[in-house]
C-alpha positions as CSV (number, residue, x, y, z in Angstrom):
1,M,89.1,95.7,99.5
2,W,92.4,93.9,99.7
3,Q,92.4,90.5,98.1
4,E,94.9,87.7,98.7
5,Q,95.8,86.0,95.5
6,N,99.0,84.4,94.0
7,N,100.9,85.0,97.3
8,Q,100.2,88.7,97.3
9,L,97.8,91.2,98.8
10,T,96.4,93.2,95.9
11,R,94.2,96.3,95.6
12,D,93.4,98.7,92.8
13,F,92.5,102.3,93.3
14,Q,91.0,105.0,91.1
15,F,91.3,108.8,91.9
16,N,89.8,111.8,90.3
17,D,93.0,112.7,88.4
18,F,96.7,112.1,88.2
19,S,97.6,114.7,91.0
20,E,95.4,112.9,93.5
21,A,96.8,109.5,92.5
22,F,100.4,110.8,92.8
23,A,99.7,112.5,96.1
24,F,98.3,109.2,97.5
25,M,101.4,107.3,96.2
26,T,103.7,109.9,97.9
27,R,101.9,109.3,101.3
28,V,102.2,105.5,100.8
29,A,105.9,105.9,99.9
30,L,106.6,107.7,103.2
31,I,104.9,105.1,105.3
32,A,106.5,102.2,103.4
33,E,109.9,103.7,103.8
34,K,109.4,104.1,107.5
35,M,108.2,100.5,107.8
36,D,111.1,99.4,105.5
37,H,108.5,97.4,103.5
38,H,108.1,98.6,99.9
39,P,105.2,97.7,97.6
40,W,105.1,96.7,94.0
41,W,102.9,99.2,92.4
42,S,101.9,100.8,89.1
43,N,100.3,104.0,88.1
44,V,98.6,105.2,84.9
45,Y,96.9,108.6,85.1
46,N,94.3,108.3,87.9
47,Q,94.7,104.5,88.6
48,V,97.1,102.9,91.1
49,S,97.6,99.2,91.6
50,I,99.4,97.9,94.7
51,R,100.7,94.4,95.3
52,L,102.2,93.4,98.7
53,S,104.3,90.4,99.6
54,T,107.4,89.8,101.7
55,H,110.5,89.1,99.7
56,D,112.4,87.9,102.8
57,A,109.7,85.3,103.5
58,G,109.9,83.8,100.0
59,N,107.5,86.3,98.4
60,K,104.6,85.3,100.5
61,V,102.0,87.4,102.4
62,T,103.1,88.0,106.0
63,E,102.1,90.2,108.9
64,K,104.3,93.0,107.4
65,D,102.0,93.1,104.4
66,Y,98.8,93.2,106.5
67,R,100.3,96.1,108.6
68,L,101.2,98.1,105.4
69,A,97.8,97.4,103.9
70,A,96.1,98.7,107.1
71,A,98.3,101.8,107.0
72,I,97.3,102.4,103.4
73,D,93.7,102.0,104.4
74,E,94.2,104.7,107.0
75,I,95.5,107.0,104.3
76,L,92.4,106.4,102.2
77,K,90.0,107.5,104.9
78,G,90.8,111.1,103.9
79,E,91.2,110.5,100.1
80,S,88.7,110.3,97.3
81,A,89.7,106.9,95.9
82,K,87.3,104.5,94.4
83,E,87.9,100.8,94.0
């Protein structure tokens, strides 16, 4: 589940392996680019952490962040991620 903390929406994901994690990040990147709203994220092997906030709004959570989070959730419906 997404959590709002420190003016960010955050969520951690765990996949079966690096390939699945990287494929997920690629799909997220394509959507983020289309939305012109790019996440802060990190990846180590099968783990991905995402933080969303809107720079133009003073690094606060806005509707853009909620829309991107919802789009990421849609990607996950077909993935094998665990929180």
